[in-house]
Structures are given as structure tokens and as C-alpha cells.
KEKE-3310 file (N, C-alpha, C; in steps of 0.2 Angstrom, whole numbers, plus 5000, padded with zeros to 4 digits):
npx = (5246:5252:5258:5268:5276:5280:5288:5298:5304:5309:5318:5327:5332:5338:5348:5357:5361:5366:5382:5397:5401:5413:5430:5434:5441:5452:5457:5461:5459:5460:5454:5453:5451:5447:5441:5450:5459:5472:5477:5478:5472:5474:5487:5495:5493:5498:5490:5488:5494:5494:5495:5501:5491:5491:5488:5482:5491:5490:5487:5471:5460:5453:5440:5435:5428:5428:5438:5446:5435:5427:5423:5427:5438:5455:5453:5456:5460:5454:5446:5453:5470:5477:5476:5471:5482:5482:5490:5496:5484:5473:5459:5448:5442:5447:5456:5450:5444:5445:5453:5444:5440:5448:5449:5448:5457:5468:5467:5472:5468:5462)
npy = (4695:4682:4683:4693:4687:4676:4683:4689:4678:4672:4682:4682:4669:4670:4679:4671:4661:4668:4672:4682:4694:4699:4693:4697:4692:4685:4693:4689:4685:4672:4660:4643:4637:4625:4621:4615:4612:4616:4624:4639:4650:4642:4638:4627:4621:4631:4642:4654:4665:4669:4685:4700:4714:4730:4747:4763:4776:4790:4807:4814:4825:4842:4840:4829:4826:4816:4810:4797:4792:4784:4768:4765:4771:4768:4755:4739:4737:4740:4729:4717:4710:4702:4694:4685:4684:4682:4671:4671:4667:4666:4670:4679:4680:4669:4664:4654:4655:4658:4671:4684:4679:4668:4650:4633:4619:4624:4637:4641:4642:4653)
npz = (4773:4772:4760:4762:4771:4764:4754:4762:4767:4755:4751:4761:4760:4747:4749:4757:4748:4737:4729:4729:4717:4714:4718:4732:4743:4739:4729:4716:4700:4691:4684:4679:4662:4660:4671:4681:4696:4698:4687:4682:4671:4660:4660:4659:4647:4639:4636:4643:4657:4674:4680:4688:4689:4681:4683:4676:4681:4680:4684:4687:4678:4680:4677:4683:4698:4708:4714:4722:4727:4719:4712:4699:4697:4694:4689:4686:4699:4711:4713:4709:4709:4703:4687:4672:4658:4641:4629:4612:4601:4610:4620:4631:4649:4655:4646:4638:4626:4608:4600:4590:4575:4574:4575:4580:4589:4595:4592:4580:4566:4554)
capx = (5251:5256:5262:5274:5280:5284:5293:5303:5308:5313:5324:5332:5335:5342:5354:5361:5363:5370:5389:5399:5403:5420:5433:5437:5446:5459:5459:5464:5454:5464:5451:5455:5446:5445:5439:5455:5461:5479:5479:5476:5472:5476:5495:5498:5492:5501:5485:5490:5497:5491:5500:5499:5487:5493:5483:5484:5492:5491:5482:5464:5459:5449:5433:5434:5427:5426:5445:5447:5428:5423:5425:5429:5445:5461:5450:5452:5464:5449:5444:5458:5477:5480:5471:5474:5485:5482:5495:5494:5477:5468:5456:5443:5444:5451:5460:5447:5441:5449:5452:5440:5443:5452:5446:5452:5458:5474:5465:5477:5465:5458)
capy = (4693:4676:4685:4697:4682:4672:4687:4690:4671:4672:4687:4679:4663:4672:4682:4666:4657:4672:4673:4689:4694:4700:4689:4702:4689:4683:4698:4686:4682:4668:4654:4638:4636:4618:4619:4611:4615:4619:4626:4645:4653:4637:4639:4620:4620:4637:4647:4660:4665:4673:4691:4706:4719:4737:4752:4769:4781:4797:4812:4816:4832:4845:4838:4823:4828:4810:4807:4793:4790:4780:4761:4764:4773:4763:4749:4734:4736:4741:4722:4712:4712:4697:4692:4681:4687:4676:4670:4670:4669:4664:4676:4678:4681:4663:4661:4648:4655:4660:4678:4685:4677:4662:4644:4626:4618:4629:4644:4643:4643:4659)
capz = (4778:4770:4754:4764:4774:4759:4751:4766:4767:4748:4751:4766:4757:4741:4752:4759:4742:4732:4731:4727:4709:4714:4723:4737:4748:4736:4724:4711:4695:4687:4683:4674:4656:4660:4678:4684:4702:4698:4681:4681:4664:4655:4659:4658:4639:4635:4634:4647:4663:4679:4681:4691:4686:4681:4681:4674:4687:4678:4688:4684:4676:4684:4676:4687:4704:4712:4715:4728:4729:4713:4711:4692:4697:4694:4688:4691:4705:4717:4714:4707:4709:4697:4682:4666:4651:4636:4624:4605:4598:4615:4623:4637:4655:4657:4640:4636:4619:4603:4597:4585:4568:4574:4577:4581:4596:4597:4589:4574:4560:4552)
cpx = (5255:5260:5268:5279:5284:5289:5299:5307:5312:5319:5329:5336:5340:5348:5359:5364:5367:5377:5391:5401:5410:5424:5437:5442:5452:5461:5462:5458:5458:5460:5454:5450:5444:5442:5444:5458:5468:5481:5476:5477:5474:5483:5498:5498:5495:5496:5486:5493:5493:5496:5497:5496:5490:5488:5486:5485:5492:5485:5476:5464:5454:5441:5431:5433:5427:5433:5445:5440:5424:5427:5428:5436:5450:5458:5455:5455:5460:5447:5449:5465:5480:5474:5475:5477:5486:5488:5492:5487:5471:5465:5451:5446:5448:5455:5456:5443:5447:5448:5448:5443:5447:5448:5451:5454:5464:5473:5471:5475:5461:5452)
cpy = (4687:4678:4689:4692:4678:4677:4688:4684:4671:4676:4684:4673:4665:4675:4677:4662:4661:4673:4680:4688:4695:4696:4694:4698:4687:4688:4695:4683:4678:4661:4649:4637:4629:4616:4615:4615:4619:4621:4634:4648:4648:4637:4632:4618:4626:4642:4654:4660:4670:4679:4696:4711:4726:4741:4759:4773:4788:4801:4813:4823:4835:4843:4832:4825:4822:4807:4803:4790:4785:4774:4760:4767:4768:4756:4745:4733:4737:4734:4717:4715:4708:4695:4688:4686:4681:4677:4669:4672:4667:4670:4674:4679:4675:4660:4655:4649:4658:4668:4678:4683:4671:4656:4638:4625:4622:4636:4646:4644:4649:4657)
cpz = (4775:4764:4757:4768:4769:4755:4755:4767:4761:4748:4756:4763:4751:4744:4754:4754:4737:4734:4728:4720:4709:4719:4728:4742:4745:4731:4718:4706:4689:4686:4678:4668:4657:4667:4682:4690:4702:4691:4679:4674:4659:4654:4657:4650:4635:4633:4637:4653:4668:4681:4685:4687:4687:4680:4679:4680:4686:4683:4684:4683:4681:4683:4680:4694:4710:4714:4722:4730:4724:4712:4704:4692:4698:4693:4685:4697:4711:4718:4713:4707:4704:4693:4676:4661:4646:4631:4617:4604:4603:4618:4628:4644:4658:4652:4637:4629:4614:4601:4592:4578:4568:4577:4578:4588:4599:4594:4584:4567:4559:4550)
residu = (MET:LEU:ARG:SER:CYS:GLY:GLY:ALA:LEU:LEU:LEU:VAL:HIS:ALA:LEU:VAL:LEU:VAL:GLY:ALA:GLN:PHE:PRO:ARG:VAL:SER:ALA:GLN:CYS:CYS:PRO:SER:PRO:PHE:ALA:LEU:ASP:ASP:ASP:PRO:CYS:GLY:ALA:SER:SER:GLY:ARG:GLY:GLN:CYS:VAL:ASP:VAL:ARG:ALA:ASP:ALA:ARG:ALA:HIS:GLY:PRO:GLN:TYR:PRO:TYR:ASP:GLY:ARG:ASP:ASP:ARG:GLU:ARG:TRP:PRO:LEU:ARG:PHE:PHE:THR:ARG:ALA:CYS:ARG:CYS:ASN:GLY:ASN:PHE:SER:GLY:PHE:ASP:CYS:GLY:ARG:CYS:ARG:HIS:GLY:PHE:THR:GLY:ASP:ALA:CYS:GLU:ARG:ARG)
# end
């Protein structure tokens, strides 16, 4: 009895504390690489900018029977409408890393 009550309490507690993986409210994925409030994608340092996401709109072939019912369809528009586009040799979801093969503060060294 005690074990099942403890498990139920743990589950309820976890559900309260766990946040969502996808930002469904804002539909925007433009975090700051430096955790600054007003610097999406490191725009102030020229790392990247927050832009509208475009998805492939071509029709599906007959081999795809789940038209309109699959979350992977038109990914990532199902979850995000805006995301980071990195400039130059910057990379990552928040433009906080260097592209493969580059290093340095400004990702300028090979």
C-alpha cells in the first residue's frame, strides 16, 4: 500500500514539475546563446537572427497514407513558426556553437 501511494505521489509531483518540450504557446524557438532576455539567436553579436520557418509544401505520393494525421508532416511547422538562422560559421539551435571544423570566439579559425 505504501509503495503504490509513494509511486502515485511521485507521478503527480513529476507531472507538475515537468515542462513541455515544444513551445506550443509562442511557437517560437529563438533562444539566446548567452541566456540574455533580449538577444534571440545571438543577433546583437551577429551570430544569427530569428526568422519565419518554411516547410516543403509538395504533395505526398501514394506511398504515404497518413496525410494530415502525422506530426512529422511539414515539420517543424507543426510546432514552430520561427527559429534561428545562423550566420557565417555559427551553428546550433541557438547559434551558440561553431560549425564543424571551426573554432575560436568568432568561429573564424579552421
